[in-house]
VOGU-3710 file (C-alpha; in Angstrom, 3 decimals, decimal comma):
1> mtketprqas> 28,773/14,050/-19,522  30,472/17,114/-21,037  29,368/20,713/-20,858  28,567/20,623/-24,621  25,989/17,914/-24,104  24,018/18,692/-20,952  21,403/16,297/-19,673  17,875/17,198/-20,692  14,530/15,915/-19,493  10,968/16,765/-20,612
11> vnvtyqkkvk> 7,477/15,527/-20,126  5,225/14,253/-22,913  1,611/14,344/-21,729  -1,407/13,894/-23,971  -4,846/14,875/-22,639  -8,076/13,291/-23,783  -11,118/15,302/-22,630  -14,285/13,306/-22,056  -17,338/14,796/-23,788  -20,804/13,350/-23,122
21> skkaggakkr> -22,097/13,211/-26,677  -20,875/13,052/-30,248  -22,896/16,211/-30,976  -20,735/18,032/-28,476  -17,673/17,107/-30,487  -16,735/13,710/-29,068  -13,467/13,244/-27,217  -11,191/16,290/-27,549  -7,501/15,544/-27,566  -4,780/18,027/-26,526
31> pasvmaeyne> -1,466/16,796/-27,898  1,809/16,883/-26,012  2,959/20,000/-27,829  -0,008/21,984/-26,460  0,330/20,589/-22,920  4,055/21,500/-22,901  3,214/25,185/-23,377  1,337/25,219/-20,032  3,383/22,718/-17,998  5,091/24,172/-14,951
41> gfsytdpasg> 5,834/20,986/-13,019  5,259/17,247/-13,185  5,506/14,345/-10,807  4,907/10,592/-11,237  4,598/8,317/-8,201  5,387/4,610/-8,572  4,461/2,619/-5,444  5,586/-0,967/-4,930  2,308/-2,174/-3,376  -1,048/-1,186/-1,922
51> esdtisitlt> -1,600/1,867/-4,153  -2,085/2,793/-7,767  0,413/4,772/-9,826  -0,402/8,499/-9,869  0,682/11,648/-11,727  0,353/15,328/-10,887  0,749/18,154/-13,408  0,884/21,882/-12,579  -0,267/24,120/-15,406  -0,018/27,851/-15,854
61> nidlrwankw> -3,486/29,326/-15,955  -2,801/33,037/-16,431  -5,492/33,401/-19,078  -7,921/31,276/-16,974  -8,653/28,920/-19,896  -8,081/25,907/-17,550  -10,912/27,298/-15,456  -13,174/28,037/-18,450  -13,484/26,176/-21,757  -10,536/23,871/-20,960
71> mpkkgdklta> -11,642/23,146/-17,403  -10,691/19,475/-16,631  -13,304/17,026/-15,448  -13,034/13,736/-13,524  -12,766/10,874/-15,988  -10,646/12,737/-18,513  -7,749/10,568/-19,707  -4,014/11,289/-19,707  -1,005/9,438/-21,047  2,434/10,432/-19,738
81> kiiekswdka> 6,005/9,763/-20,810  9,323/11,180/-19,667  11,850/11,937/-22,425  15,536/11,842/-21,538  18,275/13,192/-23,797  22,009/12,760/-23,227  21,199/11,353/-19,782  23,501/8,332/-19,768  25,318/8,934/-23,026  25,826/12,101/-25,127
91> gkkktfycgk> 23,158/12,438/-27,811  21,228/9,329/-26,743  17,488/9,695/-26,352  15,402/7,464/-24,097  11,685/7,337/-23,341  10,326/6,299/-19,968  6,665/5,331/-20,106  4,646/6,318/-17,054  1,306/4,892/-18,151  -2,346/5,761/-18,677
101> fclddlsytg> -4,312/7,678/-16,091  -7,793/8,863/-15,259  -8,154/12,392/-13,852  -9,437/12,166/-10,282  -8,209/15,413/-8,626  -8,320/19,097/-9,521  -7,171/22,213/-7,637  -6,457/25,880/-8,321  -4,206/28,344/-6,513  -3,581/32,091/-6,661
111> pqltctiggv> -2,456/34,706/-7,102  -0,115/32,936/-9,549  -3,152/31,398/-11,234  -2,071/27,792/-11,508  -4,104/24,660/-12,044  -2,973/21,245/-10,725  -4,533/18,046/-12,057  -4,007/14,607/-10,610  -4,452/11,292/-12,334  -4,616/7,706/-11,080
121> svpegnafrs> -4,002/4,426/-12,966  -7,277/2,724/-12,108  -10,121/1,655/-14,441  -12,431/4,400/-15,705  -15,310/5,085/-13,302  -15,543/4,547/-9,582  -16,857/0,976/-9,407  -13,466/-0,676/-8,871  -12,690/1,555/-5,866  -16,071/2,418/-4,371
131> tgrsktwkka> -18,877/0,012/-5,342  -19,497/-2,494/-2,539  -19,869/-6,095/-3,653  -20,618/-9,311/-1,824  -19,500/-12,793/-2,786  -18,345/-16,041/-1,139  -15,216/-17,498/-2,716  -14,781/-21,270/-2,128  -11,643/-23,278/-2,868  -10,228/-20,485/-5,027
141> tlkevgaeia> -6,620/-19,573/-5,507  -5,359/-15,996/-5,233  -4,533/-16,011/-8,965  -8,069/-17,086/-9,865  -9,639/-14,347/-7,704  -7,293/-11,738/-9,238  -8,091/-12,939/-12,745  -11,828/-12,744/-12,257  -11,655/-9,229/-10,836  -9,292/-8,064/-13,550
151> kkyhlklhyt> -11,565/-9,420/-16,272  -14,565/-7,555/-14,802  -12,820/-4,216/-15,359  -11,141/-5,139/-18,710  -7,691/-5,243/-17,096  -4,918/-7,749/-17,578  -3,522/-9,769/-14,689  0,249/-10,059/-14,249  0,837/-12,653/-11,508  4,292/-13,676/-10,237
161> ggtiklgtie> 4,448/-16,167/-7,418  3,437/-19,629/-6,260  -0,061/-21,091/-6,001  -1,863/-19,756/-2,928  -5,054/-21,661/-1,940  -7,505/-19,401/-0,148  -10,091/-21,825/1,152  -13,342/-19,986/1,840  -13,255/-16,206/1,953  -16,066/-13,669/2,208
171> qsneadssfl> -16,341/-10,416/0,297  -19,020/-8,526/2,199  -20,214/-5,235/0,719  -16,608/-4,331/-0,062  -15,129/-2,695/-3,159  -13,123/-5,037/-5,394  -9,980/-2,926/-5,037  -9,874/-2,966/-1,225  -10,951/-6,630/-1,055  -8,212/-7,830/-3,431
181> kkvcedygma> -5,620/-5,659/-1,703  -6,499/-7,103/1,738  -6,393/-10,724/0,443  -2,983/-10,130/-1,159  -1,571/-8,590/2,003  -2,989/-11,354/4,166  -0,881/-13,875/2,259  2,284/-11,807/1,885  1,757/-10,720/-1,742  2,142/-7,239/-3,165
191> ikiysgkivi> -0,404/-5,646/-5,501  -0,494/-2,494/-7,631  -2,411/-1,146/-10,618  -0,279/-0,015/-13,563  -1,164/0,882/-17,114  -4,230/-1,298/-17,529  -2,852/-4,226/-15,484  -3,339/-5,594/-12,003  0,112/-6,676/-10,924  0,431/-9,253/-8,099
201> ydkgafeakk> 3,838/-10,525/-7,002  5,729/-12,145/-4,094  7,482/-9,266/-2,335  9,900/-11,698/-0,604  11,060/-13,034/-3,963  11,611/-9,480/-5,271  13,526/-8,515/-2,102  15,910/-11,424/-2,892  16,773/-10,085/-6,359  20,132/-8,450/-7,065
211> pvatlkpvdl> 20,326/-4,654/-6,635  19,763/-2,686/-9,824  21,985/0,168/-8,682  24,490/1,209/-6,037  24,194/4,651/-4,398  27,059/6,380/-2,601  26,946/9,566/-0,489  27,959/11,662/-3,512  24,787/10,459/-5,262  22,430/11,517/-2,494
221> qdwsynttlv> 21,159/15,090/-2,885  19,151/14,648/0,337  18,541/11,719/2,632  17,152/10,610/6,000  17,439/7,346/7,994  15,336/5,856/10,784  15,486/2,669/12,834  12,976/1,549/15,481  11,949/-1,452/17,557  8,403/-0,131/18,039
231> gtytgariky> 6,022/-2,342/16,101  8,686/-4,811/15,019  8,728/-8,446/16,087  10,883/-11,593/16,276  7,915/-13,854/15,657  4,144/-14,173/15,506  1,412/-16,347/16,978  -2,024/-17,261/15,589  -4,498/-19,140/17,834  -7,975/-19,809/16,490
241> tsgkddkemk> -10,881/-22,032/17,654  -13,463/-23,206/15,130  -17,035/-22,844/16,360  -18,229/-25,770/14,205  -16,111/-28,590/15,609  -14,417/-26,940/18,621  -11,040/-27,520/17,007  -8,287/-25,212/18,109  -5,272/-24,413/15,925  -2,080/-22,859/17,141
251> cvvgsgkril> 0,770/-21,687/14,935  3,936/-19,850/15,983  6,447/-18,506/13,438  9,834/-17,217/14,476  10,886/-17,046/18,152  12,112/-14,622/20,821  10,443/-12,168/23,199  8,761/-9,754/20,799  5,853/-11,934/19,567  2,981/-10,471/17,522
261> ninekveslq> -0,370/-11,965/18,610  -2,771/-12,246/15,664  -6,538/-12,660/15,927  -7,400/-14,152/12,594  -9,792/-16,806/11,276  -7,960/-19,721/9,637  -9,137/-23,034/8,162  -5,852/-24,937/8,370  -2,388/-24,791/9,932  -0,901/-24,156/6,496
271> eaqlkacakv> -3,117/-21,067/6,133  -2,180/-19,972/9,661  1,492/-20,195/8,772  1,162/-18,126/5,601  -0,856/-15,423/7,350  1,417/-15,235/10,430  4,526/-14,943/8,240  2,895/-12,279/6,064  1,820/-10,151/9,097  5,142/-10,271/10,922
281> naenekavtm> 7,234/-9,621/7,766  5,028/-6,656/6,886  5,400/-5,154/10,340  9,155/-5,665/10,272  9,577/-3,606/7,114  9,344/-0,582/9,430  12,473/-1,597/11,379  14,957/0,289/9,167  13,826/2,868/6,619  15,442/5,518/4,445
291> svtimannri> 14,278/8,337/2,172  16,735/9,570/-0,443  16,628/12,110/-3,303  18,875/11,436/-6,270  19,346/12,522/-9,880  16,864/10,415/-11,848  17,958/6,850/-12,618  15,291/4,925/-14,468  16,879/1,568/-13,748  15,404/2,078/-10,236
301> aagstirikg> 11,723/1,359/-9,960  9,368/0,524/-7,104  9,717/-3,177/-6,346  13,433/-3,289/-7,172  16,346/-3,315/-4,743  19,353/-0,966/-4,461  22,546/-0,979/-2,412  23,504/1,976/-0,189  27,294/2,141/0,157  29,656/4,361/2,130
311> lcelsgkyfv> 27,373/5,244/5,081  29,005/2,880/7,614  26,305/1,023/9,607  23,577/2,610/7,535  24,817/0,881/4,390  23,118/-2,219/3,070  20,610/-3,619/0,610  17,279/-1,778/0,481  13,907/-2,476/-1,185  12,246/0,407/-3,045
321> dkathnigpd> 8,745/0,930/-1,572  8,005/4,052/-3,632  9,723/6,038/-6,373  8,553/9,562/-7,135  9,823/11,225/-10,343  9,868/15,038/-10,287  10,525/17,415/-13,195  10,477/21,130/-12,310  9,988/24,204/-14,500  13,774/24,348/-15,024
331> aaytmtlelh> 13,683/20,736/-16,368  15,641/19,438/-13,375  14,797/15,765/-13,108  15,110/14,039/-9,721  13,754/10,963/-7,967  12,785/10,530/-4,331  12,966/6,949/-3,074  11,197/5,554/-0,012  13,159/2,441/1,123  13,198/-0,257/3,733
341> rcqkritkat> 16,215/-2,426/4,518  16,052/-5,993/3,336  16,409/-8,489/6,200  15,907/-12,179/6,633  12,214/-12,891/6,292  10,356/-15,318/8,563  9,009/-18,115/6,291  8,446/-21,197/8,468  6,580/-22,208/11,604  8,331/-23,260/14,798
351> vmkeyqgqkk> 5,094/-24,590/16,356  2,096/-26,064/14,546  -0,481/-27,805/16,741  -4,141/-28,828/16,467  -6,282/-29,648/19,549  -9,698/-31,219/19,773  -11,619/-32,820/22,659  -13,348/-32,324/25,977  -10,250/-31,086/27,782  -9,867/-28,117/25,483
361> avatkkattq> -13,625/-27,410/25,619  -13,521/-27,217/29,378  -10,472/-24,936/29,380  -12,153/-22,590/26,921  -15,344/-22,526/28,994  -13,435/-21,648/32,149  -11,687/-18,819/30,328  -14,964/-17,272/29,262  -16,342/-17,214/32,817  -13,518/-14,969/34,067
371> paatealavg> -15,019/-11,723/35,512  -12,732/-9,568/33,359  -14,386/-10,857/30,181  -17,738/-9,384/31,143  -16,466/-6,113/32,669  -18,078/-2,988/31,242  -15,690/-0,525/29,551  -15,990/3,280/29,661  -14,298/6,295/28,155  -11,078/6,993/30,074
381> dkvivngpay> -10,506/3,309/31,068  -6,931/2,072/30,872  -6,848/-1,139/28,805  -4,482/-3,733/27,416  -4,924/-4,189/23,670  -4,252/-7,516/21,901  -5,386/-7,475/18,320  -5,942/-5,072/15,430  -6,624/-1,354/15,841  -8,438/-0,261/12,698
391> wggnggkanq> -8,340/3,171/11,081  -12,136/3,285/10,918  -15,043/2,076/13,038  -16,020/-0,407/10,321  -12,497/-1,591/9,524  -9,972/-0,715/6,837  -6,233/-0,632/7,393  -5,123/-1,775/10,834  -2,144/-1,710/13,209  -1,532/-4,944/15,066
401> csnmtmyitq> -1,279/-4,496/18,851  0,381/-6,925/21,231  -0,011/-6,224/24,982  -0,105/-2,465/24,312  -1,353/-0,174/27,068  -3,990/2,245/25,758  -6,844/4,471/26,967  -10,414/4,423/25,679  -11,186/7,812/24,047  -14,583/7,191/22,474
411> ilgsgykyqy> -17,268/4,477/22,244  -19,388/4,296/19,117  -22,909/2,944/18,736  -23,975/-0,593/17,802  -23,973/0,222/14,111  -20,192/0,057/14,091  -18,155/-3,153/14,039  -15,220/-1,731/15,998  -16,768/0,495/18,660  -13,883/1,362/20,982
421> gvakrkggtr> -11,527/4,230/20,041  -8,160/3,937/21,809  -5,120/6,251/22,253  -1,638/5,722/23,655  -2,247/8,332/26,350  -5,295/9,696/28,112  -6,884/12,364/26,000  -4,286/11,781/23,230  -4,674/11,376/19,471  -6,693/8,270/18,600
431> ygwcdkgslk> -4,524/5,298/17,554  -7,393/3,178/16,131  -10,686/1,417/16,642  -10,964/-2,008/18,346  -13,633/-4,548/19,196  -14,337/-5,417/22,812  -12,812/-8,841/22,530  -9,343/-7,441/22,022  -9,506/-5,147/25,146  -8,954/-5,999/28,790
441> ka> -8,955/-3,555/31,661  -5,433/-2,815/32,927
//
């Protein structure tokens, strides 16, 4: 790129204000040319899985019109594009489409008098994210469940992956968004909402794709690297006993000393294998991570892979977990990438066994009569945790714990499913909420 043809980047945002009645003037549209006059900063966040795409726009509000007649309201619609000129080639113009968004966040700051609006790419209204629904799904596939939920909210389903049979699953007073996200994650599939579509895909298959770009130290404006063994595993084990027929199923995937113990209901050994592989592979994504800031490169998107070169042992192939596009007031256009290193995924079981009979029934009965199983637990007790530690007392996102030493910090009432708050040290910050069955006095 020569000095005569500098790279240029701009944001094209159209704003559709929602008005309650036609008498009030219907929907009022503010074109990109009007929005550009007030735009002081723009960011677009593209996550690979588990979240919706989002945008954030900072607007100058010196005349306070964005706090008066133009005051944004939740439910207003925005469409965003990034326009590049002479980015890859002198004189060439390219458009990067960010998508359609519903306004869901609004803030003001002073004394500079700015207004920041945030939008999310989910269906209009709150039902998809907040309305609890209950349903029993029998003999359905993941694709069928996704298609039914997508149709309900007038979304399209884009599904990439094999057929996953779910057996019987319960949706119990849970929002469709969180329910579908959990089911996808349980079976090792990624999910995101983008521009009127629910996108479900096999993350392992996408990790195996060729890198879309190679980044060298000279390309990295800023970067950080981390590697850890905490919370990473060489294998996983699921052991489940059916209350109906006293049948016990045991499935081990991978091998080695760092085994993740999973407390999960399964209906078959095949289901156990899928869930065990999904859990251990998800945990192991934390083993090696990087964050890098680069000049924008729109070949790189969340869900793609890149190659880091020239950083010795830090080099390698990385999966893009999140890509955030930033355009400042000076039109500088950068991207911040959140990455994890691609490694060999665990895909097959090393042990798959099914037990049934009197011998196993007796062994289980003896185990339940151990004094430790009926011991009362109190705040301050030192315990060994085997199982999930949830973010909330009624569930949500969870961290899997395997023989972790914790301390009980709080005990909730019977109205909560997971009553025991635990922390890594006495009096420390709470790590999560557990049920009694996953705790044993140390």
